[in-house]
C-alpha positions in Angstrom: -144.9 -30.5 36.2 -144.9 -32.1 32.4 -148.0 -33.4 30.9 -148.8 -34.7 27.3 -150.6 -31.6 26.5 -147.4 -29.2 27.2 -144.8 -31.0 25.4 -143.9 -29.2 22.5 -141.2 -30.0 19.8 -137.4 -28.7 20.3 -136.9 -25.1 18.9 -135.5 -25.4 15.3 -136.4 -29.0 15.3 -139.3 -28.8 12.8 -139.0 -26.8 9.5 -141.4 -26.3 7.0 -140.8 -27.6 3.5 -139.2 -25.1 0.9 -142.2 -24.0 -1.5 -139.9 -23.3 -4.6 -140.9 -21.2 -7.8 -143.9 -19.4 -5.8 -142.3 -16.1 -7.3 -139.1 -14.0 -6.9 -139.9 -12.7 -3.4 -139.4 -16.2 -2.2 -135.7 -16.0 -3.2 -135.7 -19.4 -5.2 -138.8 -18.3 -7.5 -137.7 -18.1 -11.4 -135.5 -21.2 -12.1 -136.1 -22.5 -8.5 -132.6 -22.5 -7.2 -131.6 -24.6 -10.1 -129.3 -21.5 -11.6 -129.3 -21.0 -15.2 -129.6 -23.4 -18.7 -127.8 -26.5 -18.5 -128.3 -30.4 -17.9 -128.9 -30.1 -14.0 -131.5 -27.3 -14.6 -133.9 -29.6 -16.5 -136.6 -31.9 -14.9 -135.1 -35.5 -14.8 -132.0 -35.0 -16.5 -130.1 -34.2 -13.3 -129.2 -37.6 -12.3 -126.1 -39.3 -13.8 -124.8 -42.8 -13.1 -121.7 -42.6 -10.7 -119.4 -43.9 -13.2 -120.2 -40.4 -15.5 -117.0 -38.9 -16.7 -118.8 -35.9 -18.4 -118.9 -38.0 -21.8 -115.2 -38.9 -21.9 -114.7 -43.0 -22.1 -115.3 -44.4 -18.3 -112.3 -45.8 -16.6 -113.8 -49.0 -15.8 -114.1 -49.3 -19.9 -111.1 -48.4 -20.3 -108.8 -50.9 -18.2 -108.8 -54.4 -19.3 -110.6 -57.0 -18.4 -109.3 -59.5 -15.8 -108.3 -63.1 -17.3 -106.9 -66.1 -15.8 -107.6 -68.0 -12.6 -107.1 -67.2 -8.8 -107.8 -69.6 -6.4 -110.6 -69.2 -4.1 -108.7 -69.9 -1.1 -104.7 -70.2 -1.3 -102.9 -72.4 0.7 -101.0 -70.2 3.3 -97.7 -71.5 4.8 -96.6 -71.1 7.6 -92.4 -70.9 7.2 -89.7 -72.6 10.0 -86.0 -73.0 8.5 -83.4 -74.7 9.5 -81.3 -72.4 11.4 -85.1 -72.8 13.9 -84.8 -76.4 14.2 -81.4 -75.7 14.9 -81.9 -73.6 18.0 -84.6 -75.7 19.3 -82.6 -78.7 18.9 -80.0 -77.0 21.5 -82.7 -76.1 23.7 -83.5 -80.1 23.9 -86.4 -80.4 21.5 -86.2 -83.7 19.8 -89.4 -84.2 17.7 -91.0 -80.9 16.3 -94.6 -80.2 14.9 -97.2 -77.8 14.8 -98.3 -77.9 18.3 -94.7 -77.5 19.3 -93.6 -75.1 17.5 -96.8 -73.1 18.5 -96.6 -73.9 22.2 -92.9 -72.6 22.1 -93.6 -69.3 20.3 -91.9 -70.0 17.0 -95.4 -69.4 15.4 -98.1 -67.1 16.1 -100.9 -67.9 13.7 -103.1 -70.8 14.2 -105.3 -72.8 10.9 -102.4 -72.5 8.4 -100.0 -74.8 7.1 -96.4 -75.7 7.6 -93.3 -75.8 5.6 -89.5 -76.6 6.5 -87.3 -74.3 4.2 -83.6 -74.8 3.8 -81.8 -71.4 5.6 -79.1 -72.0 7.5 -77.2 -75.4 8.9 -78.8 -78.2 11.4 -76.4 -80.6 12.9 -78.8 -82.3 15.1 -81.0 -85.4 14.9 -84.5 -84.0 14.4 -88.0 -85.8 13.9 -90.1 -83.1 11.9 -94.0 -83.3 11.1 -94.7 -80.7 8.4 -97.0 -80.1 5.6 -94.2 -79.4 3.0 -91.0 -79.5 2.8 -88.1 -78.0 0.3 -85.9 -80.2 -1.4 -82.8 -78.8 0.0 -84.5 -78.9 3.7 -85.0 -82.2 3.0 -81.4 -83.0 2.1 -80.0 -81.2 5.0 -82.4 -82.8 7.5 -81.6 -86.6 6.1 -77.8 -86.1 5.9 -77.9 -85.9 9.7 -80.1 -88.7 10.4 -83.3 -86.8 11.0 -86.8 -87.6 9.7 -89.0 -85.5 7.8 -92.7 -86.8 7.8 -94.9 -85.0 5.1 -98.6 -84.9 6.1 
């Protein structure tokens, strides 16, 4: 039976701190395990900053500074082409917007903007609601009698 008076630490879990520079018989006397002379043998001089490269000019100083402007959150578009709209029209869909495309699994991302591009041919009359449209896609949609609403 175990009691508080019989509890002992696991063997090997507790070790004594190493006593450095206490004579040659300890194995770490003399130079205290630091080797011979040099930067790392001195007190307080062994620490170098993380970007230290031995005295050569550091990498971040050699690379040019970044210039210009990067938008914090650039607009990300999901692209749908005219040939995709034609295949939807063949399936009987005449009104197309983000929700219809997501429901039909044409697009799989939520929270992005919808852009219509002009790859392929469109022969069916379709009503489209999108966030952006290319000039070629707009003329192709209006040429077959369809309408496009840019929201």
